C-alpha positions in Angstrom: -14.3 -6.8 8.9 -11.9 -8.4 6.4 -8.4 -6.8 6.8 -7.7 -6.4 3.1 -11.1 -4.8 2.5 -10.5 -2.4 5.4 -7.1 -1.5 4.1 -8.4 -0.8 0.6 -11.4 1.2 1.9 -9.2 3.3 4.2 -6.8 4.2 1.4 -9.6 5.1 -0.9 -11.2 7.5 1.6 -7.8 8.9 2.7 -7.0 9.8 -0.9 -10.3 11.7 -1.2 -10.3 13.7 2.1 -6.8 13.4 3.5 -5.4 11.3 6.3 -6.0 13.7 9.2 -9.6 14.5 8.2 -10.3 10.8 7.8 -9.0 10.0 11.3 -10.8 13.0 12.8 -14.1 12.0 11.1 -14.0 8.4 12.2 -13.0 9.4 15.8 -15.9 11.9 15.9 -18.4 9.2 14.9 -17.0 6.8 17.4 -17.2 3.9 14.9 -15.2 2.3 12.1 -12.7 0.7 14.4 -11.3 -1.5 11.6 -10.8 1.5 9.3 -9.2 3.6 12.0 -6.7 0.9 12.9 -5.9 0.4 9.2 -5.4 4.1 8.7 -3.1 4.3 11.7 -1.0 1.4 10.4 -0.7 3.1 7.0 0.4 6.4 8.5 3.9 7.6 8.2 5.9 8.4 11.4 5.3 12.1 11.0 1.5 11.6 10.6 1.0 9.2 13.5 -0.3 10.9 16.7 2.3 10.5 19.3 2.1 9.8 23.0 2.6 13.0 25.0 2.7 14.1 28.6 0.2 13.2 31.2 -1.7 16.4 30.9 -2.2 16.1 27.1 -2.9 12.5 26.3 -2.6 11.3 22.7 -2.6 14.2 20.2 -0.7 15.3 17.1 1.1 18.5 18.1 1.3 20.8 15.1 4.8 22.3 15.2 5.7 24.8 12.4 6.0 23.0 9.1 4.6 19.7 10.4 1.3 18.0 9.6 -1.1 18.8 6.8 -0.8 22.3 5.3 -3.7 22.6 2.9 -3.5 26.3 1.8 -2.0 27.6 -1.4 0.2 29.7 0.9 1.6 29.1 4.3 2.4 31.7 7.0 4.1 31.0 10.3 4.1 33.1 13.4 7.7 34.0 13.5 8.8 36.9 15.8 9.5 39.1 12.8 6.1 38.4 11.2 3.9 39.1 14.2 2.8 42.1 16.3 2.4 41.5 20.0 -0.5 43.6 21.4 -1.2 45.5 18.2 -2.7 45.0 14.8 -1.3 46.2 11.4 -2.2 49.7 10.3 -2.9 50.8 6.7 0.8 51.7 6.2 2.1 48.2 7.3 4.5 46.3 5.2 3.0 43.0 4.1 4.7 39.7 5.1 3.1 37.8 2.2 1.1 38.5 -1.0 -1.6 36.4 -2.6 -4.2 36.5 -5.3 -7.9 36.9 -4.6 -9.7 33.5 -4.2 -6.5 31.8 -3.2 -6.2 30.0 0.2 -3.7 30.5 3.0 -2.9 28.4 6.0 -1.7 30.3 9.0 -0.1 28.9 12.2 -1.3 31.1 15.0 0.2 31.4 18.5 -1.9 31.9 21.6 -0.8 34.6 24.0 -1.8 32.5 27.0 1.2 30.8 28.6 3.6 33.4 27.2 2.4 36.6 28.8 4.3 38.5 31.4 2.0 37.6 34.3 2.6 34.0 33.5 6.4 34.4 33.4 6.9 34.8 29.6 8.4 31.3 29.5 6.0 28.8 27.9 8.2 25.8 28.6 8.3 26.6 32.3 4.7 27.6 32.5 3.2 24.6 30.7 5.8 22.3 32.2 4.2 23.2 35.5 0.9 21.9 34.2 2.4 18.5 33.2 3.1 19.3 29.5 6.3 17.9 28.0 8.7 20.4 26.5 8.4 18.7 23.2 4.6 19.5 23.2 5.2 23.3 23.7 5.1 25.0 20.3 8.5 26.2 19.0 7.0 29.4 17.6 5.4 30.2 21.0 8.8 29.8 22.6 10.4 32.0 19.9 7.9 34.8 20.3 8.2 34.8 24.1 12.0 34.9 23.9 12.8 36.9 20.8 10.0 39.3 20.0 11.4 42.8 19.8 9.4 44.7 17.1 7.7 46.8 19.8 8.5 47.3 23.4 6.2 45.2 25.7 4.2 47.0 28.3 1.9 44.4 30.0 -0.4 47.1 31.4 -0.8 49.1 28.2 -0.4 46.7 25.3 -2.9 44.2 24.1 -2.1 40.5 24.9 -2.6 39.1 21.5 0.0 37.7 19.1 -1.2 39.0 15.7 0.1 37.4 12.5 0.3 39.3 9.2 -0.5 41.4 7.3 -1.2 39.6 4.0 -1.6 41.6 0.9 -4.5 40.4 -1.3 -4.0 41.5 -4.9 -6.8 43.7 -6.3 -8.2 44.9 -3.0 -8.8 48.6 -2.8 -10.5 50.9 -0.3 -14.2 50.7 -0.8 -14.1 46.9 -1.5 -15.0 44.1 0.8 -12.7 41.3 1.8 -14.6 38.0 2.0 -12.9 35.7 4.6 -14.0 32.0 4.5 -12.7 29.9 7.3 -12.0 26.5 5.8 -10.1 24.9 8.7 -9.5 25.8 12.4 -7.4 23.0 13.9 -6.0 22.9 17.4 -2.2 22.8 17.3 -1.8 21.6 20.9 -4.0 19.5 23.3 -4.4 22.2 25.9 -5.6 25.7 26.5 -5.9 28.4 29.1 -8.8 30.5 30.4 -7.7 33.6 32.2 -9.3 36.2 34.5 -7.3 39.3 35.3 -7.7 42.1 37.8 -9.4 45.1 36.4 -10.8 43.2 33.4 -13.8 41.0 32.7 -17.5 41.3 33.3 -17.1 41.5 37.1 -13.9 43.7 37.2 -13.1 46.3 39.8 -13.4 49.8 38.3 -10.3 51.9 37.9 -11.4 54.3 40.7 -11.6 51.3 43.2 -15.4 51.0 43.2 -17.5 48.1 42.1 -19.2 48.2 38.7 -22.9 49.0 38.7 -25.1 46.1 39.7 -22.7 44.2 42.0 -20.9 44.8 45.3 -17.2 44.8 46.1 -17.6 41.3 47.5 -18.8 40.1 44.1 -15.9 41.5 42.1 -13.8 38.8 40.3 -11.0 38.0 40.8 -11.5 38.9 44.5 -10.1 42.3 45.5 -8.0 40.8 48.3 -5.8 39.1 45.7 -5.2 42.2 43.6 -1.4 42.7 43.5 -1.3 45.3 40.8 0.3 47.9 43.1 3.5 45.8 43.1 4.2 46.7 39.5 5.3 43.1 38.9 2.9 41.3 36.6 3.8 37.9 38.1 2.5 39.2 41.5 -0.7 40.7 40.2 -2.8 37.8 41.4 -4.4 37.0 38.0 -6.0 33.6 37.6 -5.3 31.3 34.7 -7.1 28.0 34.5 -5.3 25.3 32.6 -7.7 23.2 30.4 -6.7 19.9 28.9 -8.1 18.6 25.7 -9.6 15.1 25.6 -11.6 13.5 22.8 -12.5 16.9 21.3 -13.6 18.3 24.7 -12.1 20.8 27.1 -11.6 19.4 30.6 -11.4 21.6 33.7 -10.7 20.0 37.1 -11.9 21.3 40.4 -11.3 19.4 43.6 -12.1 15.7 42.9 -14.5 16.6 40.1 -14.2 17.9 36.6 -16.3 19.7 34.0 -16.3 18.6 30.3 -17.4 20.7 27.4 -17.1 20.5 23.6 -14.5 22.4 21.6 -15.5 24.8 18.9 -12.4 26.3 17.5 -12.4 29.7 15.8 -10.2 32.8 15.4 -11.0 35.6 17.8 -9.1 38.1 15.7 -9.7 38.3 11.9 -9.2 41.8 10.5 -8.0 44.2 7.8 -5.9 47.2 8.4 -8.0 50.1 9.7 -5.8 52.5 11.8 -4.4 55.4 9.8 -1.6 56.0 12.4 1.9 55.1 11.3 3.0 54.4 14.9 3.0 50.6 15.4 1.9 51.1 19.0 -0.8 53.8 18.4 -3.9 53.5 20.5 -5.9 53.1 17.3 -3.9 49.9 16.6 -4.2 48.2 20.0 -5.3 44.6 19.6 -8.0 44.6 22.3 -10.9 46.7 20.9 -12.5 45.5 17.6 -13.2 48.1 14.9 -15.0 48.5 11.6 -12.0 46.6 10.2 -12.8 43.6 12.3 -10.0 42.6 14.6 -10.8 41.2 18.1 -14.5 40.7 17.2 -14.8 37.4 19.2 -17.9 35.9 17.6 -18.1 32.2 18.4 -20.0 31.4 15.2 -17.0 32.2 13.1 -15.4 28.8 13.0 -15.1 26.3 10.1 -17.5 26.9 7.2 -18.2 30.5 8.3 -17.7 33.6 6.3 -16.7 37.1 7.6 -17.1 40.1 5.3 -15.0 43.2 6.1 -14.9 46.6 4.4 -11.4 47.4 3.0 -9.5 50.6 4.0 -6.0 49.9 2.5 -4.6 48.7 -0.8 -4.3 45.0 -0.5 -6.7 44.9 2.4 -3.8 43.8 4.7 -5.4 40.8 6.3 -4.3 39.5 9.8 -5.3 36.9 12.3 -4.7 36.1 16.0 -6.3 35.3 19.3 -7.0 31.6 18.5 -9.9 30.1 20.6 -10.6 26.5 21.2 -14.0 27.2 22.8 -15.9 30.3 24.0 -19.3 31.0 25.4 -21.3 34.1 24.2 -20.2 37.0 26.4 -16.7 35.7 27.1 -17.4 36.9 30.7 -14.2 36.0 32.6 -12.0 37.9 30.1 -10.7 35.2 27.8 -12.1 32.2 25.9 -10.4 28.9 26.2 -7.3 30.2 24.4 -5.1 27.8 22.5 -3.0 27.9 19.3 -4.8 27.0 16.1 -3.8 26.3 12.5 -6.3 28.2 10.3 -6.9 28.0 6.6 -8.8 30.8 4.8 -10.0 31.6 1.3 -9.6 35.4 0.8 -11.7 36.9 -2.0 -12.0 40.6 -3.1 -15.6 41.7 -3.6 -16.2 44.9 -5.7 -19.0 47.3 -5.1 -22.0 46.5 -7.2 -20.9 42.9 -7.9 -23.4 41.3 -5.6 -20.6 39.1 -4.1 -21.0 40.5 -0.6 -23.9 41.7 1.5 -24.5 45.4 1.0 -24.0 46.1 4.7 -20.4 44.7 4.5 -19.2 47.7 2.4 -19.5 49.8 5.5 -19.6 47.4 8.5 -18.5 43.9 9.4 -21.0 41.2 8.5 -20.9 37.4 8.7 -22.7 34.2 7.8 -22.7 30.5 8.3 -24.5 27.7 6.4 -27.5 28.3 8.6 -27.6 32.0 9.5 -26.8 35.5 8.4 -25.0 37.4 11.2 -25.4 41.2 11.5 -22.9 42.7 13.9 -23.0 45.7 16.2 -20.1 47.3 18.1 -20.3 49.9 20.9 -17.4 52.0 19.8 -16.3 51.0 16.3 -13.4 53.4 16.0 -11.5 51.2 18.4 -12.2 52.9 21.8 -9.4 55.5 21.1 -10.9 58.1 23.5 -12.3 55.6 26.0 -15.8 54.1 25.9 -18.8 53.5 28.1 -18.9 49.8 27.2 -22.5 50.3 26.3 -24.2 47.1 25.2 -27.3 49.2 24.2 -25.3 50.9 21.5 -24.0 47.6 20.2 -27.5 46.1 20.2 -29.0 49.1 18.3 -26.3 48.9 15.7 -26.7 45.2 15.2 -30.5 45.7 14.7 -30.0 48.6 12.3 -27.5 46.5 10.3 -30.0 43.6 10.3 -32.8 45.9 9.0 -30.5 47.2 6.3 -29.6 43.7 5.2 -33.3 42.5 5.1 -34.4 45.6 3.3 -31.6 46.0 0.8 -30.6 42.4 0.2 -33.8 40.4 0.9 -36.3 43.0 -0.4 -38.4 43.3 2.8 -40.0 46.6 3.7 -38.5 48.0 6.9 -41.6 47.7 9.0 -42.0 44.0 8.2 -38.3 43.4 8.7 -38.5 45.0 12.2 -41.4 42.9 13.1 -39.7 39.7 11.7 -36.6 40.3 13.7 -38.7 40.6 16.9 -40.6 37.5 16.1 -38.0 35.1 14.7 -34.4 36.2 15.0 -32.0 36.0 17.9 -29.5 38.5 19.2 -26.6 37.5 21.5 -23.8 39.3 23.3 -20.6 38.5 21.5 -18.3 39.7 24.2 -18.3 42.3 27.1 -14.5 42.3 27.8 -12.8 44.1 24.9 -13.4 47.7 25.8 -15.6 47.9 22.7 -18.4 45.4 23.4 -20.2 43.5 20.7 -23.6 42.1 19.9 -24.5 39.8 16.9 -27.7 38.6 15.5 -28.8 35.4 13.9 -31.2 35.6 10.9 -32.1 32.0 9.9 -31.7 31.3 6.2 -34.3 28.5 6.4 -37.0 31.1 7.0 -36.3 32.5 3.5 -36.3 29.2 1.6 -38.7 29.1 -1.3 
């Protein structure tokens, strides 16, 4: 390829889509070597991916204020703008205001690598995995060292670093907030998957017995390594699996082998204020169980180009995000996804009742969609598991089916009997997650089936 032609072509494309998206697109195709080299030579020093530690390979680490920030507004995860283990309630003071239909870019911080059982020192923790100090996020370091908005109790609090809330002008109780995920970009080239004693699909029950369906020998992590009686989280025996990022894939090593799987970044927590309690650490505001206001809903379909609709319970909606995921399988069985900090960009739009701008179900319950599917959602205990819950997937499944029926009847004009038959014949239902006290199920109704 002629060098001058390559340079001109590269600059033309870059002006249209942006330098990072251009490089990512060419890398994903595995072609266009001439254009990629030209783009790299045209990049400024701050835009050129730098060499990092042995565990990370080449990757542009997105420290606060660095790299492309595409939103109309930009919000960082500073210690005074996050809640650690809790989500904002309806009385919360906003950290930012924006108009409906504007966009916001938010730098989120993963809790993995900063939690108490990992030493609450991300430089030391990730350094032990071969990550250079310069490749540890400055905001993660700050949250771990300086967060003091609420006292931390590892055994009681949620693990998540939650950023917000954002006040969206015009939003009132009874409305719907439409949340379009425009970007979900990894900020670091590594993540962590954790399994903790007493949590996860195969966890030991609180009374010391095995959960129904498995024996004590099948509990994970194994009972013999349970150090919770020590009272020291670093001695609990929890298991965290460091996962490197390489060419858009997660890499886990075991012995002399390794397993490689594609990344699919999305935000595990997207929500609006729901709890009526004023106490920042009220049980109704714990970050673990999802609610009707969204929160830790953990649906892997909600990555780039997806839309989540949430009913509004407070003036301004009070939108928040957290729990960034680089990859997750349906069910999230071990306890966590591949957790890793993301830069997310969202368009937030207020939908009024009767406007037709949101699915009718969304005015009372979370609902989602992608380019290909509508996603009815069911939760086992949608008030947030305040009084405990039975982690009953049957309840979540029934609610997802009812919400699917309501959508097909009220928004697609199907009679309910035909809709019920259609769901059985042609839609899919999946377990969202079984690890967040309140468990979830989501459906997939394929839009192509309704094409004229």
